[in-house]
C-alpha positions in Angstrom: -119.9 -74.0 -41.3 -118.6 -74.9 -37.8 -118.3 -78.5 -36.8 -121.3 -78.7 -34.4 -121.0 -82.5 -34.2 -119.8 -82.0 -30.6 -123.5 -81.5 -29.7 -124.7 -84.8 -31.3 -124.6 -86.7 -28.0 -125.1 -83.7 -25.8 -126.8 -84.3 -22.4 -128.5 -81.0 -23.2 -130.2 -82.4 -26.4 -133.9 -82.9 -26.3 -136.6 -83.8 -28.8 -139.4 -81.3 -29.3 -142.7 -81.9 -31.1 -143.7 -80.0 -34.2 -145.3 -76.7 -33.1 -143.2 -76.4 -30.0 -142.5 -72.7 -29.1 -138.9 -72.3 -28.1 -139.4 -68.7 -27.2 -141.5 -65.6 -28.1 -140.4 -62.1 -29.1 -139.8 -60.2 -25.9 -138.8 -63.2 -23.8 -135.8 -62.9 -21.5 -132.9 -64.9 -22.9 -131.6 -68.0 -21.2 -130.2 -70.3 -23.9 -129.5 -70.6 -27.6 -129.9 -73.8 -29.6 -128.1 -76.0 -32.1 -130.5 -77.9 -34.3 -129.5 -81.6 -34.6 -132.5 -82.7 -36.7 -135.7 -81.1 -38.0 -136.6 -77.6 -38.9 -137.1 -74.5 -36.7 -138.9 -71.4 -38.0 -137.9 -68.0 -36.9 -140.9 -65.7 -36.9 -141.6 -62.0 -36.5 -145.3 -61.8 -36.0 -146.8 -64.3 -38.3 -144.0 -63.9 -40.9 -141.4 -66.7 -41.2 -138.1 -64.9 -41.7 -135.8 -67.9 -41.6 -135.8 -71.6 -41.3 -133.0 -73.2 -39.3 -132.1 -76.7 -40.4 -129.8 -79.4 -38.9 -126.4 -77.9 -38.1 -127.8 -74.4 -37.7 -128.2 -72.3 -34.6 -130.8 -69.9 -33.3 -131.3 -67.7 -30.2 -127.7 -66.5 -30.5 -128.4 -62.8 -30.6 -129.8 -62.6 -27.1 -126.7 -64.5 -25.9 -124.5 -61.8 -27.3 -126.3 -58.6 -26.5 -128.2 -59.8 -23.3 -131.4 -58.2 -24.5 -134.9 -59.6 -25.0 -135.7 -62.0 -27.8 -136.2 -60.1 -31.1 -138.2 -62.9 -32.7 -140.1 -66.1 -31.9 -138.8 -69.6 -32.7 -141.1 -72.5 -33.4 -140.5 -76.2 -34.4 -141.8 -76.7 -37.9 -141.3 -80.4 -37.6 -140.2 -82.7 -34.8 -136.8 -81.2 -33.7 -133.9 -82.5 -31.8 -131.9 -79.6 -30.4 -129.1 -79.0 -27.9 -129.4 -76.0 -25.7 -126.4 -73.8 -24.8 -126.5 -71.6 -21.8 -124.4 -68.4 -21.3 -121.6 -70.2 -19.5 -121.3 -72.8 -22.2 -121.6 -70.1 -24.9 -118.6 -68.2 -23.4 -116.6 -71.4 -23.1 -117.2 -72.3 -26.7 -116.3 -68.8 -27.9 -113.0 -69.0 -26.0 -112.1 -72.5 -26.9 -113.6 -73.2 -30.4 -112.8 -70.4 -32.9 -114.9 -72.2 -35.5 -118.0 -71.8 -33.2 -117.4 -68.1 -33.0 -117.1 -67.8 -36.7 -120.3 -69.8 -37.2 -122.2 -67.4 -34.8 -120.8 -64.4 -36.7 -121.7 -66.0 -40.1 -125.3 -66.6 -38.9 -125.6 -63.0 -37.7 -124.2 -61.7 -41.0 -126.5 -63.9 -43.1 -129.6 -62.8 -41.2 -128.5 -59.1 -41.5 -128.1 -59.6 -45.3 -131.6 -61.1 -45.5 -133.0 -58.1 -43.7 -131.1 -55.7 -46.0 -132.5 -57.5 -49.1 -136.0 -57.4 -47.6 -135.8 -53.6 -47.1 -134.7 -52.9 -50.7 
């Protein structure tokens, strides 16, 4: 896992209450998030397809393909998360190889989960 400690004191970190909706399926992308504390559920319809825990990321797909959100994200507990906009994302990809590897790892894991669900 990438060292995401760089976000621990981020000016872009905020605390969100349990139940907060970060985004809905179909929303236009604007940022992705790094979870600093708490749990975030990724949902397709009413089905929870993943739970992102501290040190994890979500919202990354839309940052890569510039398309609408493919799922919803909701705070399962109180969550502290740092947002990363497109400019920051590109900077991190260029300057922190471990960040790029983490994003690819998350995408691969979610694809494997989908593969397993379809079998």
